[in-house]
C-alpha positions in Angstrom: 4.4 -52.4 -81.4 1.7 -49.8 -82.3 -0.1 -50.6 -79.0 3.1 -50.2 -77.0 3.9 -46.8 -78.7 0.3 -45.6 -77.9 0.7 -46.8 -74.3 4.0 -45.0 -73.9 2.5 -41.9 -75.5 -0.4 -42.0 -73.1 1.9 -42.4 -70.0 4.1 -39.5 -71.2 1.0 -37.3 -71.8 -0.2 -38.0 -68.2 3.2 -37.1 -66.8 3.5 -33.9 -68.9 0.0 -32.8 -68.2 0.4 -33.5 -64.5 3.6 -31.4 -64.4 1.8 -28.6 -66.3 -1.1 -28.8 -63.8 1.0 -28.5 -60.7 2.9 -25.6 -62.2 -0.3 -23.7 -62.7 -0.9 -23.8 -58.9 2.6 -23.9 -57.5 4.9 -21.5 -59.3 7.4 -18.7 -58.6 4.7 -16.0 -59.1 2.4 -17.5 -56.5 5.3 -18.1 -54.1 6.3 -14.5 -54.4 2.8 -13.2 -53.9 2.4 -15.0 -50.6 5.9 -14.4 -49.4 5.7 -10.7 -50.1 2.7 -10.3 -47.9 3.9 -12.4 -45.0 7.4 -10.9 -44.8 6.3 -7.3 -45.4 7.4 -4.6 -43.0 3.8 -4.0 -41.9 3.7 -7.5 -40.4 6.2 -6.1 -37.8 8.2 -9.3 -37.8 5.1 -11.4 -36.7 6.2 -11.5 -33.1 3.9 -13.4 -30.7 1.3 -11.2 -28.9 1.6 -8.3 -31.4 -0.7 -6.8 -34.0 1.6 -8.2 -36.7 0.9 -11.8 -35.7 -2.8 -11.1 -35.8 -2.5 -9.6 -39.2 -0.5 -12.7 -40.5 -3.2 -15.0 -39.0 -6.0 -13.1 -40.8 -4.1 -13.3 -44.1 -3.6 -17.1 -43.8 -7.3 -17.6 -42.8 -8.4 -15.7 -45.9 -6.2 -17.9 -48.1 -7.7 -21.0 -46.5 -11.2 -19.7 -47.1 -10.5 -18.8 -50.7 -9.1 -22.3 -51.3 -12.2 -23.8 -49.7 -10.7 -25.8 -46.9 -13.0 -27.0 -44.1 -12.5 -25.9 -40.6 -11.0 -28.4 -38.1 -13.5 -30.4 -36.1 -16.4 -28.2 -37.2 -15.0 -25.1 -35.7 -16.6 -21.7 -36.6 -13.4 -20.5 -38.2 -9.8 -21.5 -39.0 -8.4 -20.1 -35.7 -7.4 -22.9 -33.3 -7.3 -20.7 -30.1 -5.5 -21.5 -26.9 -4.2 -19.5 -24.0 -0.8 -18.8 -22.5 0.4 -17.0 -19.3 2.8 -14.1 -19.7 4.8 -12.9 -16.7 6.3 -9.5 -16.3 8.6 -8.9 -13.3 7.5 -5.7 -11.6 10.3 -5.7 -8.9 13.0 -8.0 -7.8 15.9 -8.2 -5.3 18.5 -10.9 -5.3 21.1 -11.2 -2.5 24.0 -13.7 -2.8 26.4 -14.1 0.1 25.1 -10.8 1.5 25.7 -8.9 -1.7 22.8 -7.4 -3.8 23.0 -8.4 -7.4 22.3 -5.7 -10.0 19.1 -6.2 -12.0 21.2 -6.0 -15.2 22.9 -9.3 -14.2 19.8 -11.3 -13.5 17.3 -13.0 -15.7 14.4 -14.7 -13.9 11.5 -16.9 -14.9 8.5 -17.2 -12.5 4.8 -17.4 -12.9 3.9 -16.7 -9.3 2.8 -13.2 -8.2 5.1 -13.2 -5.2 8.4 -15.1 -4.8 10.3 -15.3 -1.6 13.0 -18.0 -1.4 16.3 -18.5 0.5 18.9 -21.3 0.9 16.6 -22.8 3.5 13.9 -23.5 0.9 13.9 -26.2 -1.8 16.2 -24.4 -4.1 19.1 -26.1 -6.0 22.2 -24.1 -6.9 23.6 -25.1 -10.3 26.1 -23.7 -12.7 26.8 -23.0 -16.4 30.6 -23.2 -16.5 33.0 -21.8 -19.0 33.3 -24.1 -22.0 29.9 -25.7 -21.7 27.3 -25.5 -24.4 25.3 -22.6 -23.2 22.1 -23.1 -25.2 21.8 -26.8 -24.1 22.3 -26.0 -20.5 20.1 -23.0 -20.5 17.1 -25.0 -21.9 17.8 -27.8 -19.4 17.4 -25.4 -16.5 14.7 -23.2 -18.1 12.5 -26.2 -18.7 13.0 -27.6 -15.2 10.1 -27.9 -12.7 12.4 -27.2 -9.7 13.4 -24.0 -8.0 16.9 -23.2 -9.4 19.5 -20.5 -8.8 21.8 -20.8 -11.9 25.2 -19.2 -11.6 26.4 -18.4 -15.1 30.1 -17.9 -15.9 31.1 -14.4 -17.0 32.3 -15.8 -20.4 28.6 -16.0 -21.3 27.7 -12.4 -20.5 27.1 -11.7 -24.2 24.1 -14.0 -24.0 22.4 -12.0 -21.3 20.9 -9.3 -23.5 19.1 -12.0 -25.6 17.6 -13.6 -22.6 16.4 -10.3 -21.2 14.4 -9.9 -24.4 12.8 -13.3 -24.2 9.0 -13.5 -23.8 8.3 -15.0 -20.4 5.5 -17.4 -21.6 4.1 -20.6 -20.1 1.2 -22.9 -20.9 0.7 -23.4 -17.1 1.1 -21.4 -14.0 4.2 -23.2 -12.9 5.0 -23.0 -9.2 8.8 -23.0 -9.6 11.2 -20.1 -10.1 14.4 -20.3 -12.2 16.9 -17.4 -11.7 20.0 -17.0 -13.9 22.8 -14.8 -12.4 25.5 -13.8 -14.8 29.2 -13.5 -13.8 28.7 -11.9 -10.4 29.6 -14.9 -8.2 30.9 -18.4 -8.4 29.4 -19.6 -5.1 26.2 -19.1 -3.2 26.4 -20.4 0.4 23.5 -18.1 1.4 21.0 -16.2 -0.8 17.5 -14.7 -1.0 15.3 -14.3 -4.0 12.4 -11.9 -3.8 10.3 -10.7 -6.7 6.8 -9.6 -7.6 5.4 -10.6 -11.0 2.4 -9.4 -13.0 0.7 -12.5 -14.6 -1.6 -12.1 -17.6 -3.6 -14.8 -19.5 -3.4 -14.1 -23.2 -4.9 -15.8 -26.3 -2.9 -17.2 -29.2 -4.0 -19.2 -32.2 -2.8 -21.7 -34.8 -4.5 -21.5 -38.2 -5.9 -24.9 -39.2 -7.9 -26.2 -42.3 -8.7 -29.7 -43.5 -9.6 -31.7 -46.6 -11.7 -34.7 -45.4 -10.4 -38.0 -46.7 -12.7 -39.9 -49.1 -12.2 -43.5 -47.9 -10.0 -43.1 -44.8 -11.2 -39.9 -43.2 -9.9 -40.9 -39.7 -6.4 -41.2 -40.9 -4.5 -37.9 -41.1 -1.6 -36.4 -43.0 -0.3 -33.1 -41.7 1.4 -30.3 -43.6 2.7 -27.6 -41.3 5.0 -24.5 -40.9 5.1 -21.8 -38.3 4.0 -18.2 -39.0 5.5 -16.4 -36.1 8.9 -14.8 -36.0 11.0 -12.4 -33.8 9.4 -9.0 -34.2 11.4 -5.8 -34.3 14.7 -4.7 -32.8 15.3 -8.0 -31.0 18.5 -9.8 -32.2 18.6 -13.4 -31.3 21.3 -16.0 -30.8 23.9 -13.3 -30.3 23.8 -12.5 -34.1 24.3 -8.8 -34.8 21.8 -6.7 -36.7 22.6 -6.9 -40.4 19.5 -5.5 -42.2 18.7 -2.0 -43.4 16.1 -1.6 -40.6 15.2 -3.2 -37.2 12.4 -5.4 -38.5 13.1 -9.2 -38.4 10.9 -10.0 -41.4 11.4 -13.8 -41.2 11.0 -14.3 -45.0 12.8 -17.7 -44.8 12.1 -18.4 -41.1 9.3 -19.3 -41.6 7.2 -17.3 -44.0 8.7 -19.8 -46.5 7.1 -22.8 -44.7 3.8 -21.0 -44.4 3.8 -20.2 -48.1 4.4 -23.9 -48.8 1.5 -24.9 -46.6 -0.9 -22.5 -48.4 0.1 -23.7 -51.9 0.0 -27.3 -50.9 -3.5 -26.8 -49.6 -4.5 -25.2 -52.9 -2.9 -28.0 -54.9 -4.6 -30.9 -53.0 -7.9 -29.1 -52.9 -7.9 -28.9 -56.7 -6.7 -32.5 -57.1 -9.7 -33.6 -54.9 -8.5 -37.2 -54.7 -7.2 -37.5 -51.2 -8.2 -40.8 -49.6 -6.8 -39.8 -46.2 -7.7 -36.5 -44.5 -5.1 -33.8 -45.0 -4.6 -31.1 -42.4 -2.9 -27.9 -43.2 -1.7 -25.9 -40.2 0.5 -22.9 -39.5 1.7 -22.8 -35.9 2.2 -19.8 -33.6 4.8 -19.4 -30.9 7.4 -21.7 -32.4 10.2 -19.2 -31.7 9.3 -19.0 -28.0 9.0 -22.7 -27.3 6.9 -24.5 -29.8 3.7 -23.9 -27.9 1.4 -23.9 -31.0 2.5 -27.4 -32.1 2.3 -28.6 -28.5 -1.4 -27.5 -28.3 -2.2 -28.9 -31.8 -0.7 -32.3 -30.9 -3.2 -32.7 -28.1 -6.2 -32.4 -30.5 -5.5 -35.6 -32.3 -5.0 -39.2 -31.3 -1.3 -39.7 -32.4 -2.0 -43.2 -33.8 -4.3 -41.7 -36.3 -1.7 -39.3 -37.7 0.0 -41.2 -40.5 2.7 -38.6 -41.3 3.6 -35.0 -40.7 5.5 -32.8 -43.2 6.8 -29.8 -41.3 8.3 -27.3 -43.6 10.9 -24.8 -42.4 13.3 -22.4 -44.2 13.2 -23.6 -47.8 13.9 -20.2 -49.3 17.6 -20.6 -49.9 19.6 -23.3 -51.8 20.7 -26.3 -49.8 24.3 -27.4 -49.6 23.7 -29.5 -52.7 22.4 -26.5 -54.7 18.9 -26.2 -56.3 16.4 -29.0 -56.7 17.3 -30.5 -53.4 16.3 -30.4 -49.7 17.0 -32.5 -46.6 14.7 -34.3 -44.1 15.5 -34.2 -40.4 15.5 -37.5 -38.5 15.6 -39.3 -41.9 16.7 -42.6 -40.2 13.9 -42.5 -37.6 11.1 -43.6 -39.9 10.6 -44.9 -43.5 9.0 -41.6 -44.6 12.1 -40.2 -46.3 12.6 -43.4 -48.3 9.0 -43.2 -49.6 9.5 -39.6 -50.7 12.8 -40.5 -52.4 11.2 -43.4 -54.2 8.3 -41.2 -55.4 10.8 -38.8 -57.0 12.8 -41.3 -58.9 13.4 -40.1 -62.4 12.9 -36.5 -61.5 15.5 -33.8 -61.1 14.8 -33.4 -57.4 16.5 -35.2 -54.5 15.7 -35.4 -50.8 18.7 -36.1 -48.6 19.2 -37.0 -45.0 19.9 -34.1 -42.6 23.6 -33.2 -43.1 23.8 -31.4 -39.8 23.1 -34.1 -37.1 25.2 -32.3 -34.5 22.6 -29.4 -34.7 19.8 -31.7 -33.5 17.4 -30.1 -35.9 14.9 -33.0 -35.6 14.2 -31.8 -32.1 14.3 -28.1 -32.8 11.2 -27.5 -34.9 7.4 -28.2 -34.7 7.7 -31.8 -35.9 9.3 -32.9 -32.6 6.1 -32.8 -30.5 4.3 -35.4 -32.7 7.5 -37.4 -33.3 7.8 -37.9 -29.5 4.4 -39.5 -29.7 5.5 -42.0 -32.4 4.3 -40.1 -35.5 6.5 -40.1 -38.6 7.0 -36.4 -38.2 9.9 -34.7 -40.0 11.0 -31.3 -41.0 11.9 -30.5 -44.6 14.5 -27.7 -45.0 17.3 -26.4 -47.2 18.8 -24.1 -44.6 22.6 -24.3 -44.4 22.8 -24.3 -40.6 26.5 -24.1 -40.6 26.5 -21.0 -42.8 23.2 -19.3 -43.1 24.1 -15.6 -42.9 20.5 -14.2 -42.4 19.3 -16.7 -39.9 17.6 -14.8 -37.0 18.8 -11.5 -38.3 17.0 -8.5 -39.8 18.5 -9.5 -43.1 16.1 -12.3 -43.5 14.1 -10.5 -46.2 12.3 -11.5 -49.4 15.1 -10.3 -51.6 17.4 -13.1 -50.2 15.1 -15.9 -51.4 15.0 -18.0 -54.6 11.4 -18.1 -55.6 12.0 -20.5 -58.5 13.8 -23.0 -56.3 11.1 -22.6 -53.6 8.4 -23.5 -56.1 10.4 -26.6 -57.2 10.7 -27.7 -53.5 7.0 -27.3 -52.9 6.2 -29.2 -56.1 8.5 -32.0 -55.0 6.8 -32.2 -51.6 3.4 -32.3 -53.3 4.4 -35.1 -55.7 6.4 -37.2 -53.2 3.7 -37.2 -50.6 1.0 -38.4 -53.1 1.3 -42.1 -52.2 0.9 -41.4 -48.5 -2.1 -39.1 -49.1 -3.7 -41.7 -51.4 -3.3 -44.5 -48.7 -0.9 -46.5 -50.9 2.1 -46.0 -48.5 2.2 -45.8 -44.8 5.5 -44.8 -43.1 6.8 -46.8 -40.2 6.3 -45.2 -36.8 9.1 -43.4 -34.9 10.6 -45.6 -32.1 10.0 -43.3 -29.1 12.3 -45.4 -27.0 15.2 -44.2 -29.1 14.4 -40.5 -28.8 16.2 -38.2 -26.4 
């Protein structure tokens, strides 16, 4: 009996001391320190291709250096640089059925210096009709490799201003042109599309650090979040400005995820017992098409990536309240079940995504690796059916719950332990069942 009591005491002491240890590293004070810097006004909303995004990158790099992470693949620094093409339309003239369309009714995407197309060329005329899901149809056409003239019903005219503010960015010099014409016409028996575009090649960078695995260095576990946001004075998704200023601080989206990545890096570095290699990365350009994660995914053989924990918008309570979060695509691999099992007996619960109709599994940086078969999921608490500050200037640090954020990050650290140690390996995503 005495031996049993001593054993129980020893186990309890390990659990308590472990909890105390993690709280010294991941706590509300540290969460607030990082969040306050990333979501400050002087970051200018961390829009891609602005001084604000460069400032955010420099801060994350300094945090990784202070933690003592190694650079990825022996790079000179933590910046994983790549290049994108930005197009600015200098002049355009669109004629449909002999009538010139006002510039204010047209949004075009082309990465060719000179465009000259008519109905006699390989151009398809398609429509976005009243009652259709605009976002879904827009991205279907926007991502097409064909020349398209898209006639948009006038009921969607309120979407036009948002599209005009979009960065025209591409990873390649695509040869096609896609033109959206709002409300001016319902048919196009004849037309001409003429424009001149200034094309500029610009650098971007993810921030990447790594802890080499002790016994399985060629097996990788990834923790990620995106550090870009919307910038200043640029309402998105038709949501009106609700903040005290015109800066879209992005405290929850996704300074919260970036904060988690930094604190997880600090925690696992101090633990110093990872058998698998652990990569910590913050992606750029998520808000304009997920280009950072797309580039990152090409730097690793997907079969060597054991799991990806993408963290996005964990600053507010989930629909179940505190000490809870959800995992997108829960049913697509066994990763969620492993995390739930590792939290048994705790006060924290991971749930399946309660918003399947929102297709969140495909809308964040996990999607790129998931499509390659990696158990890659996003962890979030955002109430996507009722998140008042989503993509507004009201997404500021004062709206976040630092204590709950710390609890979520602690839960991610604890529940991922068996994957990092090599004890558990999640099943792969069936790519044949992905859309």
